[in-house]
N, C-alpha and C positions, 0 to 999 in steps of 0.2 A: 558448497552446496549439495553437490552429487558424489555418492560414493564412487570411488575408482574400481571397486570390485564389482558391483552390479549396475550401476549407472542410475540408480534410483536416489532419491533425496535422503540425506543423511539423518534429517529429523523424520521421525515417524509421524503417521497420520494422526492427528489432523494438522500439525504443524509444519509440514514439509513443502507448502506452497510459497513461501516467502523466503527468498534468499537475500544475499548482499548486493548493494549498488543497485536497487531496483530491478533485479532479476527475479521473475516469478516462474514457477513451474506448475502446470496444470496436468492432471491426468496421470501421475505417477503413484497414486495411491494402492494401486491393485484392487480397486472396488468399482471398477467399471465407470459407466456413465453417472452413476450417482455421485462417485467419488470426484469425476472431473467436474461435475456441475458444482458441487461444494468449493472445491479449488477455485473455480471462476467466479462464485458469487462473492467468495471472500477477497480475491484478487480486485474485483471491481469495487467493493466496499472500501479497500485501501486506497485505491486510486482515488476515490471520491473524496475520503477523508484529507490525503493529502492536497488535492485541488482545491478544496475549500480553505484548507489552511493557507495556502500559497495566496489565494484570493484576499483572505482576511489580512495576511501580513502586507500585501501589496497596498491594501487600502489604507491600513493603520499607518503605514510607513509616508503616506502623502501629507507633509506638512503645510498648512495653509494659515494664513493670519488669522481665518475665522476660527479655526479649531484651535489654535494657540490662545485666542482671546478667551473662547468659551471653555478652555481647560480641557479639551478633548485630548491634547497631545501633551 
């Protein structure tokens, strides 16, 4: 995710905020507070999407007799 040469993300702005394995980088855009706030907002949105997807998956993975009878599962 980070360059060994200068320590900044390898992906240029605006795609340098998301790394691998849940690693995020904020404030490495060389764009001051505006860049850091853009990174922070994108990270918050990504976490929200992952949270909602997990909750939906957990909800749908519950098999109940009613769900089976009603054809929900």
